[in-house]
C-alpha positions in Angstrom: 113.0 114.4 69.7 111.8 111.5 71.9 111.2 114.0 74.8 109.0 116.1 72.5 106.9 113.1 71.4 106.6 112.0 75.0 105.5 115.5 76.2 103.0 115.8 73.3 101.6 112.3 74.1 101.2 113.2 77.7 99.4 116.5 76.9 97.1 114.7 74.4 96.2 112.0 77.0 95.7 114.6 79.7 93.4 116.7 77.6 91.2 113.8 76.5 90.9 112.0 79.8 88.7 112.7 82.9 89.8 112.6 86.4 89.1 114.5 89.6 90.8 114.5 93.1 88.9 115.3 96.3 89.8 115.8 99.9 87.5 115.3 102.9 87.5 115.6 106.6 85.2 114.8 109.5 85.7 115.3 113.2 83.4 114.5 116.2 83.8 113.8 119.9 85.0 110.3 119.4 86.3 110.1 115.8 88.6 112.0 113.4 88.6 111.0 109.7 90.5 112.5 106.8 90.2 111.2 103.2 91.6 111.5 99.8 89.6 110.5 96.8 90.2 110.1 93.1 87.7 109.7 90.3 89.2 107.9 87.4 86.2 108.6 85.2 82.5 109.5 85.7 81.7 105.9 86.8 84.7 104.6 88.8 86.3 106.2 91.9 88.4 105.2 94.9 88.8 106.8 98.4 91.5 106.4 101.0 90.5 107.3 104.6 92.5 107.5 107.8 90.5 107.3 111.0 91.5 107.7 114.6 90.2 108.5 118.0 90.5 111.9 119.6 94.0 111.3 120.8 95.2 110.0 117.4 96.0 106.5 118.6 94.9 103.3 116.9 95.0 104.8 113.4 92.8 102.9 111.0 93.4 103.1 107.2 90.5 102.3 104.9 90.4 101.9 101.1 87.0 102.0 99.2 86.1 101.7 95.6 82.8 102.7 93.9 81.2 102.0 90.5 78.4 104.2 89.4 76.2 102.2 87.1 73.2 104.6 86.8 73.9 108.3 86.4 70.8 110.4 85.8 70.5 114.2 86.3 68.4 113.7 89.5 70.0 110.6 91.0 72.9 108.2 90.9 73.0 104.5 91.7 76.3 102.8 92.6 77.8 99.8 94.2 81.0 99.9 96.3 83.3 97.9 98.5 85.9 98.8 101.1 88.4 97.3 103.5 90.1 98.6 106.6 93.3 97.2 108.0 92.8 97.9 111.7 89.3 98.1 113.2 88.6 101.2 115.3 87.8 100.4 118.9 86.3 103.1 121.1 
């Protein structure tokens, strides 16, 4: 009985909540960057990026967060902050 209540609660929360996951990538001559993002709701999201040089040395992790305080059909205005653990030196 407890499992049924737990499963029904999880389904109800999942159907009523908003979230979206994204994956990104960028490569150039001097930098490779891959990222994983998660939107908790339509206003708050976080991204995790891993950056490195061409030879995949000096890997730099970066975590960013963004809050969207104006969301209009033609534009968005947001503020964000991020931090990286190891600065990339080319």
